[in-house]
ChimeraX commands (.cxc) that place a marker at each C-alpha (Angstrom):
marker #1 position 2.67,11.27,17.89 radius 0.5
marker #1 position 2.27,12.26,14.42 radius 0.5
marker #1 position 1.35,9.58,12.01 radius 0.5
marker #1 position 1.55,9.80,8.28 radius 0.5
marker #1 position -0.67,7.03,6.55 radius 0.5
marker #1 position -0.81,5.89,3.00 radius 0.5
marker #1 position -1.57,2.87,0.74 radius 0.5
marker #1 position -1.92,1.85,-2.88 radius 0.5
marker #1 position 0.89,3.83,-4.04 radius 0.5
marker #1 position 0.82,1.80,-7.64 radius 0.5
marker #1 position 4.35,3.10,-8.57 radius 0.5
marker #1 position 3.12,6.66,-8.77 radius 0.5
marker #1 position 6.08,9.18,-8.94 radius 0.5
marker #1 position 3.90,12.04,-8.26 radius 0.5
marker #1 position 2.41,10.41,-5.24 radius 0.5
marker #1 position 5.57,9.35,-3.89 radius 0.5
marker #1 position 7.14,12.71,-4.08 radius 0.5
marker #1 position 4.05,14.11,-2.12 radius 0.5
marker #1 position 4.70,11.44,0.70 radius 0.5
marker #1 position 8.11,12.11,0.91 radius 0.5
marker #1 position 7.85,15.53,1.45 radius 0.5
marker #1 position 4.97,15.16,3.90 radius 0.5
marker #1 position 7.21,12.63,5.84 radius 0.5
marker #1 position 9.57,15.56,6.90 radius 0.5
marker #1 position 7.01,16.34,9.76 radius 0.5
marker #1 position 6.10,12.81,10.69 radius 0.5
marker #1 position 7.17,11.02,13.72 radius 0.5
marker #1 position 6.04,7.66,12.11 radius 0.5
marker #1 position 4.92,6.61,8.65 radius 0.5
marker #1 position 2.48,3.49,7.97 radius 0.5
marker #1 position 2.03,1.99,4.40 radius 0.5
marker #1 position -0.90,-0.34,3.86 radius 0.5
marker #1 position 0.24,-1.92,0.76 radius 0.5
marker #1 position 0.25,-2.06,-2.89 radius 0.5
marker #1 position 3.46,-0.21,-3.84 radius 0.5
marker #1 position 3.89,-1.67,-7.48 radius 0.5
marker #1 position 1.60,-3.11,-10.05 radius 0.5
marker #1 position 0.93,-7.09,-10.57 radius 0.5
marker #1 position 4.09,-8.18,-8.72 radius 0.5
marker #1 position 6.20,-5.78,-11.07 radius 0.5
marker #1 position 8.85,-2.81,-10.60 radius 0.5
marker #1 position 8.41,-3.60,-6.84 radius 0.5
marker #1 position 12.45,-2.24,-6.36 radius 0.5
marker #1 position 11.84,0.88,-8.45 radius 0.5
marker #1 position 8.53,1.77,-6.50 radius 0.5
marker #1 position 10.21,1.44,-3.13 radius 0.5
marker #1 position 12.98,3.58,-4.58 radius 0.5
marker #1 position 10.44,6.40,-4.82 radius 0.5
marker #1 position 9.93,6.27,-0.96 radius 0.5
marker #1 position 13.66,5.80,-0.10 radius 0.5
marker #1 position 14.07,9.41,1.29 radius 0.5
marker #1 position 10.92,8.94,3.66 radius 0.5
marker #1 position 12.29,10.90,6.57 radius 0.5
marker #1 position 10.75,8.68,9.37 radius 0.5
marker #1 position 10.61,5.10,10.72 radius 0.5
marker #1 position 8.50,3.27,8.14 radius 0.5
marker #1 position 6.17,0.61,9.01 radius 0.5
marker #1 position 4.56,-1.29,5.80 radius 0.5
marker #1 position 2.69,-4.40,5.02 radius 0.5
marker #1 position 2.21,-6.07,1.54 radius 0.5
marker #1 position -0.50,-5.46,-0.46 radius 0.5
marker #1 position -1.84,-8.15,-3.05 radius 0.5
marker #1 position 0.43,-6.48,-5.74 radius 0.5
marker #1 position 3.65,-7.76,-3.69 radius 0.5
marker #1 position 4.53,-10.79,-1.46 radius 0.5
marker #1 position 5.92,-10.15,2.01 radius 0.5
marker #1 position 9.14,-11.29,1.22 radius 0.5
marker #1 position 9.55,-9.42,-1.89 radius 0.5
marker #1 position 8.53,-6.29,-0.06 radius 0.5
marker #1 position 11.18,-7.12,2.87 radius 0.5
marker #1 position 13.81,-7.68,0.23 radius 0.5
marker #1 position 13.00,-4.37,-1.61 radius 0.5
marker #1 position 11.92,-2.03,1.07 radius 0.5
marker #1 position 14.36,0.90,2.29 radius 0.5
marker #1 position 16.74,-0.07,5.04 radius 0.5
marker #1 position 15.09,0.17,8.35 radius 0.5
marker #1 position 11.66,-0.51,7.10 radius 0.5
marker #1 position 9.62,-2.54,9.33 radius 0.5
marker #1 position 7.51,-5.03,7.15 radius 0.5
marker #1 position 4.76,-6.83,9.27 radius 0.5
marker #1 position 2.48,-9.88,7.96 radius 0.5
marker #1 position 0.94,-11.80,10.66 radius 0.5
marker #1 position 3.17,-9.82,12.87 radius 0.5
marker #1 position 3.86,-7.27,15.72 radius 0.5
marker #1 position 6.09,-4.35,16.31 radius 0.5
marker #1 position 6.49,-1.63,19.20 radius 0.5
marker #1 position 7.19,1.96,18.24 radius 0.5
marker #1 position 7.72,4.45,21.36 radius 0.5
marker #1 position 5.13,2.67,23.18 radius 0.5
marker #1 position 2.65,1.85,20.62 radius 0.5
marker #1 position 1.89,-1.67,19.83 radius 0.5
marker #1 position 1.22,-2.28,16.07 radius 0.5
marker #1 position 0.15,-5.31,14.25 radius 0.5
marker #1 position -0.19,-5.93,10.41 radius 0.5
marker #1 position -1.65,-8.19,7.93 radius 0.5
marker #1 position -1.07,-7.87,4.40 radius 0.5
marker #1 position -2.55,-9.44,0.98 radius 0.5
marker #1 position -6.10,-9.33,-0.08 radius 0.5
marker #1 position -8.64,-11.08,1.98 radius 0.5
marker #1 position -10.75,-12.54,0.77 radius 0.5
marker #1 position -9.21,-13.99,-2.11 radius 0.5
marker #1 position -9.66,-11.69,-5.05 radius 0.5
marker #1 position -10.49,-12.48,-8.68 radius 0.5
marker #1 position -7.38,-11.17,-9.94 radius 0.5
marker #1 position -5.66,-14.56,-10.61 radius 0.5
marker #1 position -2.45,-16.16,-9.74 radius 0.5
marker #1 position -0.13,-13.11,-9.57 radius 0.5
marker #1 position -2.28,-11.67,-6.60 radius 0.5
marker #1 position -1.07,-12.37,-3.15 radius 0.5
marker #1 position -4.35,-13.24,-1.20 radius 0.5
marker #1 position -5.49,-15.02,1.79 radius 0.5
marker #1 position -8.51,-16.82,2.70 radius 0.5
marker #1 position -10.91,-15.84,5.36 radius 0.5
marker #1 position -9.63,-18.60,7.45 radius 0.5
marker #1 position -5.95,-18.11,6.72 radius 0.5
marker #1 position -6.17,-14.36,7.62 radius 0.5
marker #1 position -8.29,-15.34,10.86 radius 0.5
marker #1 position -5.41,-17.80,11.97 radius 0.5
marker #1 position -2.80,-15.10,11.19 radius 0.5
marker #1 position -4.86,-12.16,13.18 radius 0.5
marker #1 position -5.28,-14.72,16.20 radius 0.5
marker #1 position -1.50,-14.26,16.75 radius 0.5
marker #1 position -2.39,-10.55,17.93 radius 0.5
marker #1 position -3.59,-10.27,21.54 radius 0.5
marker #1 position -3.54,-6.47,21.62 radius 0.5
marker #1 position -2.81,-3.41,19.35 radius 0.5
marker #1 position -3.22,0.22,19.37 radius 0.5
marker #1 position -2.77,0.52,15.78 radius 0.5
marker #1 position -4.21,-2.27,13.16 radius 0.5
marker #1 position -2.63,-2.17,9.54 radius 0.5
marker #1 position -4.06,-4.23,7.28 radius 0.5
marker #1 position -4.08,-4.01,3.17 radius 0.5
marker #1 position -7.69,-5.33,3.21 radius 0.5
marker #1 position -10.62,-3.34,4.53 radius 0.5
marker #1 position -13.09,-4.87,7.12 radius 0.5
marker #1 position -16.48,-6.11,6.00 radius 0.5
marker #1 position -18.86,-3.05,5.82 radius 0.5
marker #1 position -16.38,-0.41,6.04 radius 0.5
marker #1 position -14.00,1.44,3.55 radius 0.5
marker #1 position -14.80,-1.80,1.13 radius 0.5
marker #1 position -17.43,-0.56,-1.45 radius 0.5
marker #1 position -16.74,-0.92,-4.78 radius 0.5
marker #1 position -18.27,1.28,-7.71 radius 0.5
marker #1 position -20.48,-1.39,-8.36 radius 0.5
marker #1 position -21.79,-1.20,-4.70 radius 0.5
marker #1 position -20.41,-4.39,-3.83 radius 0.5
marker #1 position -18.99,-4.78,-0.27 radius 0.5
marker #1 position -15.95,-6.86,-0.55 radius 0.5
marker #1 position -14.01,-6.34,2.84 radius 0.5
marker #1 position -13.11,-9.21,5.10 radius 0.5
marker #1 position -15.12,-10.64,7.87 radius 0.5
marker #1 position -11.95,-11.88,9.65 radius 0.5
marker #1 position -10.32,-8.29,9.85 radius 0.5
marker #1 position -13.84,-6.90,11.13 radius 0.5
marker #1 position -13.90,-9.24,14.00 radius 0.5
marker #1 position -10.21,-8.78,14.75 radius 0.5
marker #1 position -11.17,-5.11,15.18 radius 0.5
marker #1 position -13.96,-6.30,17.35 radius 0.5
marker #1 position -11.64,-8.10,19.61 radius 0.5
marker #1 position -8.70,-5.90,19.96 radius 0.5
marker #1 position -10.32,-2.49,20.00 radius 0.5
marker #1 position -7.21,-0.74,18.38 radius 0.5
marker #1 position -7.09,2.73,18.70 radius 0.5
marker #1 position -6.89,2.94,14.65 radius 0.5
marker #1 position -7.30,0.40,12.23 radius 0.5
marker #1 position -5.56,1.68,8.67 radius 0.5
marker #1 position -6.22,-0.33,5.65 radius 0.5
marker #1 position -6.49,0.53,1.85 radius 0.5
marker #1 position -7.14,-2.26,-1.24 radius 0.5
marker #1 position -10.54,-1.03,-2.54 radius 0.5
marker #1 position -9.72,2.19,-4.69 radius 0.5
marker #1 position -13.37,3.25,-4.68 radius 0.5
marker #1 position -13.42,3.77,-1.02 radius 0.5
marker #1 position -10.28,5.71,-0.68 radius 0.5
marker #1 position -10.82,8.24,2.21 radius 0.5
marker #1 position -13.69,6.32,3.67 radius 0.5
marker #1 position -13.68,6.29,7.26 radius 0.5
marker #1 position -15.85,5.32,10.11 radius 0.5
marker #1 position -15.88,3.28,13.36 radius 0.5
marker #1 position -16.17,-0.32,14.41 radius 0.5
marker #1 position -16.79,-0.12,18.24 radius 0.5
marker #1 position -14.50,2.51,19.56 radius 0.5
marker #1 position -11.93,1.94,16.55 radius 0.5
marker #1 position -11.50,4.55,14.05 radius 0.5
marker #1 position -11.10,2.88,10.61 radius 0.5
marker #1 position -9.70,4.68,7.64 radius 0.5
marker #1 position -9.18,3.33,4.15 radius 0.5
marker #1 position -5.99,5.42,3.26 radius 0.5
marker #1 position -5.31,5.69,-0.50 radius 0.5
marker #1 position -2.15,7.23,-2.13 radius 0.5
marker #1 position -2.60,10.70,-0.56 radius 0.5
marker #1 position -1.27,11.95,2.95 radius 0.5
marker #1 position -3.41,11.02,5.69 radius 0.5
marker #1 position -2.48,12.26,9.07 radius 0.5
marker #1 position -3.06,10.89,12.58 radius 0.5
marker #1 position -2.33,12.18,16.01 radius 0.5
marker #1 position -2.04,9.46,18.72 radius 0.5
marker #1 position -0.83,9.62,22.11 radius 0.5
marker #1 position 2.10,7.22,22.70 radius 0.5
marker link #1:1,2 radius 0.2
marker link #1:2,3 radius 0.2
marker link #1:3,4 radius 0.2
marker link #1:4,5 radius 0.2
marker link #1:5,6 radius 0.2
marker link #1:6,7 radius 0.2
marker link #1:7,8 radius 0.2
marker link #1:8,9 radius 0.2
marker link #1:9,10 radius 0.2
marker link #1:10,11 radius 0.2
marker link #1:11,12 radius 0.2
marker link #1:12,13 radius 0.2
marker link #1:13,14 radius 0.2
marker link #1:14,15 radius 0.2
marker link #1:15,16 radius 0.2
marker link #1:16,17 radius 0.2
marker link #1:17,18 radius 0.2
marker link #1:18,19 radius 0.2
marker link #1:19,20 radius 0.2
marker link #1:20,21 radius 0.2
marker link #1:21,22 radius 0.2
marker link #1:22,23 radius 0.2
marker link #1:23,24 radius 0.2
marker link #1:24,25 radius 0.2
marker link #1:25,26 radius 0.2
marker link #1:26,27 radius 0.2
marker link #1:27,28 radius 0.2
marker link #1:28,29 radius 0.2
marker link #1:29,30 radius 0.2
marker link #1:30,31 radius 0.2
marker link #1:31,32 radius 0.2
marker link #1:32,33 radius 0.2
marker link #1:33,34 radius 0.2
marker link #1:34,35 radius 0.2
marker link #1:35,36 radius 0.2
marker link #1:36,37 radius 0.2
marker link #1:37,38 radius 0.2
marker link #1:38,39 radius 0.2
marker link #1:39,40 radius 0.2
marker link #1:40,41 radius 0.2
marker link #1:41,42 radius 0.2
marker link #1:42,43 radius 0.2
marker link #1:43,44 radius 0.2
marker link #1:44,45 radius 0.2
marker link #1:45,46 radius 0.2
marker link #1:46,47 radius 0.2
marker link #1:47,48 radius 0.2
marker link #1:48,49 radius 0.2
marker link #1:49,50 radius 0.2
marker link #1:50,51 radius 0.2
marker link #1:51,52 radius 0.2
marker link #1:52,53 radius 0.2
marker link #1:53,54 radius 0.2
marker link #1:54,55 radius 0.2
marker link #1:55,56 radius 0.2
marker link #1:56,57 radius 0.2
marker link #1:57,58 radius 0.2
marker link #1:58,59 radius 0.2
marker link #1:59,60 radius 0.2
marker link #1:60,61 radius 0.2
marker link #1:61,62 radius 0.2
marker link #1:62,63 radius 0.2
marker link #1:63,64 radius 0.2
marker link #1:64,65 radius 0.2
marker link #1:65,66 radius 0.2
marker link #1:66,67 radius 0.2
marker link #1:67,68 radius 0.2
marker link #1:68,69 radius 0.2
marker link #1:69,70 radius 0.2
marker link #1:70,71 radius 0.2
marker link #1:71,72 radius 0.2
marker link #1:72,73 radius 0.2
marker link #1:73,74 radius 0.2
marker link #1:74,75 radius 0.2
marker link #1:75,76 radius 0.2
marker link #1:76,77 radius 0.2
marker link #1:77,78 radius 0.2
marker link #1:78,79 radius 0.2
marker link #1:79,80 radius 0.2
marker link #1:80,81 radius 0.2
marker link #1:81,82 radius 0.2
marker link #1:82,83 radius 0.2
marker link #1:83,84 radius 0.2
marker link #1:84,85 radius 0.2
marker link #1:85,86 radius 0.2
marker link #1:86,87 radius 0.2
marker link #1:87,88 radius 0.2
marker link #1:88,89 radius 0.2
marker link #1:89,90 radius 0.2
marker link #1:90,91 radius 0.2
marker link #1:91,92 radius 0.2
marker link #1:92,93 radius 0.2
marker link #1:93,94 radius 0.2
marker link #1:94,95 radius 0.2
marker link #1:95,96 radius 0.2
marker link #1:96,97 radius 0.2
marker link #1:97,98 radius 0.2
marker link #1:98,99 radius 0.2
marker link #1:99,100 radius 0.2
marker link #1:100,101 radius 0.2
marker link #1:101,102 radius 0.2
marker link #1:102,103 radius 0.2
marker link #1:103,104 radius 0.2
marker link #1:104,105 radius 0.2
marker link #1:105,106 radius 0.2
marker link #1:106,107 radius 0.2
marker link #1:107,108 radius 0.2
marker link #1:108,109 radius 0.2
marker link #1:109,110 radius 0.2
marker link #1:110,111 radius 0.2
marker link #1:111,112 radius 0.2
marker link #1:112,113 radius 0.2
marker link #1:113,114 radius 0.2
marker link #1:114,115 radius 0.2
marker link #1:115,116 radius 0.2
marker link #1:116,117 radius 0.2
marker link #1:117,118 radius 0.2
marker link #1:118,119 radius 0.2
marker link #1:119,120 radius 0.2
marker link #1:120,121 radius 0.2
marker link #1:121,122 radius 0.2
marker link #1:122,123 radius 0.2
marker link #1:123,124 radius 0.2
marker link #1:124,125 radius 0.2
marker link #1:125,126 radius 0.2
marker link #1:126,127 radius 0.2
marker link #1:127,128 radius 0.2
marker link #1:128,129 radius 0.2
marker link #1:129,130 radius 0.2
marker link #1:130,131 radius 0.2
marker link #1:131,132 radius 0.2
marker link #1:132,133 radius 0.2
marker link #1:133,134 radius 0.2
marker link #1:134,135 radius 0.2
marker link #1:135,136 radius 0.2
marker link #1:136,137 radius 0.2
marker link #1:137,138 radius 0.2
marker link #1:138,139 radius 0.2
marker link #1:139,140 radius 0.2
marker link #1:140,141 radius 0.2
marker link #1:141,142 radius 0.2
marker link #1:142,143 radius 0.2
marker link #1:143,144 radius 0.2
marker link #1:144,145 radius 0.2
marker link #1:145,146 radius 0.2
marker link #1:146,147 radius 0.2
marker link #1:147,148 radius 0.2
marker link #1:148,149 radius 0.2
marker link #1:149,150 radius 0.2
marker link #1:150,151 radius 0.2
marker link #1:151,152 radius 0.2
marker link #1:152,153 radius 0.2
marker link #1:153,154 radius 0.2
marker link #1:154,155 radius 0.2
marker link #1:155,156 radius 0.2
marker link #1:156,157 radius 0.2
marker link #1:157,158 radius 0.2
marker link #1:158,159 radius 0.2
marker link #1:159,160 radius 0.2
marker link #1:160,161 radius 0.2
marker link #1:161,162 radius 0.2
marker link #1:162,163 radius 0.2
marker link #1:163,164 radius 0.2
marker link #1:164,165 radius 0.2
marker link #1:165,166 radius 0.2
marker link #1:166,167 radius 0.2
marker link #1:167,168 radius 0.2
marker link #1:168,169 radius 0.2
marker link #1:169,170 radius 0.2
marker link #1:170,171 radius 0.2
marker link #1:171,172 radius 0.2
marker link #1:172,173 radius 0.2
marker link #1:173,174 radius 0.2
marker link #1:174,175 radius 0.2
marker link #1:175,176 radius 0.2
marker link #1:176,177 radius 0.2
marker link #1:177,178 radius 0.2
marker link #1:178,179 radius 0.2
marker link #1:179,180 radius 0.2
marker link #1:180,181 radius 0.2
marker link #1:181,182 radius 0.2
marker link #1:182,183 radius 0.2
marker link #1:183,184 radius 0.2
marker link #1:184,185 radius 0.2
marker link #1:185,186 radius 0.2
marker link #1:186,187 radius 0.2
marker link #1:187,188 radius 0.2
marker link #1:188,189 radius 0.2
marker link #1:189,190 radius 0.2
marker link #1:190,191 radius 0.2
marker link #1:191,192 radius 0.2
marker link #1:192,193 radius 0.2
marker link #1:193,194 radius 0.2
marker link #1:194,195 radius 0.2
marker link #1:195,196 radius 0.2
marker link #1:196,197 radius 0.2
marker link #1:197,198 radius 0.2
marker link #1:198,199 radius 0.2
view
């Protein structure tokens, strides 16, 4: 299966156009959150993705809530937040929001580590784990050198051992990749990221 992944579109029409074009050769598109900016313009941001030519699975970022994303997403989109779904034999599980709580204020959709752990505990197995936030220690480095990822997400990857763990959120680490155990972890960013995974 050919999977197109991205995160952190932040209402970029230019990036969206590239992603829509790329989706024509994808079997599945996975989006790891932050489609708009500070809870504004989500309908317009999602409209930019309305011509994606493959099934779309998305988690909310910290810039939109799960209910806001579900309401604005193109028809047929699967929105996951503390939930799983199956696609052509692959088990997917998604968790959105900023983890741990960000310093951005009341507009940001965030979870404490304890809240994230509780939602992730619902998952018993997954081929692909999709989170907005990165795991602690991988793809989570800010430009100031701070590691700001999630311990709960890191622990879930270690427990579940998915084939892929896809995330975003920390812009300074877009494109970062590495392994936790046998799991390949990618901080996606808004450029097309391609993955081949047998169903």
